[in-house]
C-alpha positions in Angstrom: 0.1 0.3 0.3 1.3 3.1 -1.2 0.6 6.6 0.5 -1.4 9.4 -2.2 -0.7 12.9 -1.8 -3.6 14.8 -2.9 -5.1 18.2 -2.4 -7.4 17.7 0.7 -5.7 19.0 4.1 -6.0 16.2 6.7 -5.0 16.9 10.2 -6.4 14.0 12.2 -6.2 10.3 11.8 -9.3 8.5 13.8 -9.1 4.8 14.9 -12.4 3.4 15.4 -14.0 -0.3 16.0 -16.4 -2.0 14.2 -18.4 -3.1 17.3 -18.5 -6.9 16.5 -17.4 -9.9 18.3 -13.9 -11.3 17.7 -15.5 -14.6 16.0 -16.7 -12.1 13.4 -13.8 -11.7 11.0 -15.7 -8.8 8.6 -14.2 -6.9 5.9 -14.8 -4.0 4.1 -17.4 -5.3 1.9 -19.6 -6.2 5.1 -19.2 -3.0 6.7 -19.9 -1.2 3.6 -23.6 -3.0 3.3 -24.5 -2.1 6.8 -23.6 1.5 6.1 -25.4 1.5 2.4 -28.3 -0.9 3.4 -28.8 -0.1 6.9 -27.5 3.6 7.4 -28.5 4.5 3.8 -25.1 6.2 2.8 -23.5 6.9 -0.3 -20.6 4.3 0.6 -18.5 2.9 3.8 -17.5 5.7 6.0 -14.1 4.6 6.8 -11.1 4.9 4.6 -9.4 1.9 5.6 -10.2 -1.5 7.6 -8.5 -4.0 9.2 -9.1 -7.2 9.3 -8.7 -9.3 12.4 -5.4 -11.3 10.6 -4.2 -7.8 10.4 -4.8 -6.9 6.4 -5.6 -3.6 6.0 -8.2 -3.1 3.2 -9.5 0.4 1.6 -12.7 1.9 1.7 -14.7 5.0 0.6 -14.0 5.7 -2.5 -16.8 7.7 -4.3 -15.5 8.4 -7.7 -13.6 4.9 -7.6 -10.6 6.3 -9.1 -8.5 4.5 -6.1 -7.1 7.4 -4.6 -9.4 7.3 -1.5 -7.8 9.9 0.7 -9.4 12.3 -1.3 -12.5 11.2 -0.1 -14.0 12.9 3.0 -15.6 9.8 5.1 -18.6 9.3 6.7 -17.0 8.4 10.5 -17.2 11.3 13.2 -19.6 13.8 12.4 -18.4 17.3 12.2 -14.5 16.2 12.0 -14.7 14.0 8.6 -13.5 16.9 6.1 -10.3 16.8 7.4 -9.5 13.3 8.9 -8.5 9.7 7.8 -10.7 6.9 9.2 -9.4 3.3 10.2 -11.5 0.8 11.5 -10.3 -2.1 13.3 -13.1 -5.2 13.4 -14.1 -6.3 16.2 -14.2 -4.2 20.2 -17.5 -5.8 21.4 -17.0 -8.4 24.0 -19.9 -11.7 24.7 -21.4 -10.0 27.1 -21.8 -7.1 24.4 -19.9 -4.8 26.1 -17.0 -2.9 24.4 -14.0 -5.0 24.5 -10.2 -4.4 23.5 -10.1 -7.6 21.9 -8.2 -7.1 18.8 -5.3 -9.4 17.9 -1.5 -8.1 18.0 -1.0 -8.8 13.9 -4.4 -6.3 13.7 -2.3 -3.6 16.3 1.0 -3.9 13.9 -0.7 -3.0 11.0 -2.4 -0.3 12.5 0.9 1.2 13.1 2.5 0.3 10.2 -0.9 2.4 8.6 -0.6 5.3 10.6 3.6 5.7 9.7 2.0 5.4 6.0 -0.5 7.9 6.2 1.7 10.0 8.2 3.9 10.3 5.4 1.8 12.4 3.2 0.4 14.1 6.5 3.2 14.5 8.5 1.6 16.8 11.5 -1.8 14.6 11.3 -2.8 13.6 14.6 -3.7 9.9 16.0 -7.4 9.9 17.8 -9.8 7.4 18.9 -13.6 8.2 18.2 -14.4 8.3 21.6 -12.8 11.6 22.0 -15.2 13.3 19.8 -18.1 11.7 20.9 -19.7 10.0 23.5 -18.6 6.6 22.0 -16.4 3.6 24.0 -15.6 3.2 20.2 -12.7 1.8 19.5 -12.7 0.0 22.6 -9.6 0.7 23.8 -7.6 3.8 24.4 -5.3 5.2 21.5 -3.2 7.7 23.1 -2.3 5.1 25.7 -1.1 2.8 22.7 0.3 5.6 21.2 2.4 5.8 24.1 4.1 2.4 23.7 4.8 2.6 20.3 7.1 4.2 18.2 5.8 6.3 15.2 
């Protein structure tokens, strides 16, 4: 996956979760269906999806030209214009409560993806969805995680 530079200003990378059980290895196609069929959106809201095995899938590409960086997402109300949304598959426990049930491979992929994005958007800050909305998403503390990694 190669970064692309566009004219869209991006100053935030926002991490989400799919709010699914660990046994549900959904991907971009399923989340696209949820967003379009159940919410009535034009496309999937996220720019990237990280599956349980660490596979990074691309998401929102309204004009289908392959440059998802140019697309304004639909992932954080009021913050989409200048952000890129990454969704990690998981985040819901068997008790239906938020839980950090992501794999080590997913976290490695998240770190690598953030590095790729920041190659083009050097000043972009990284956040969890819960920093902008009263939600548990992404079911882990992004700022605490960032303290333990090297960007």
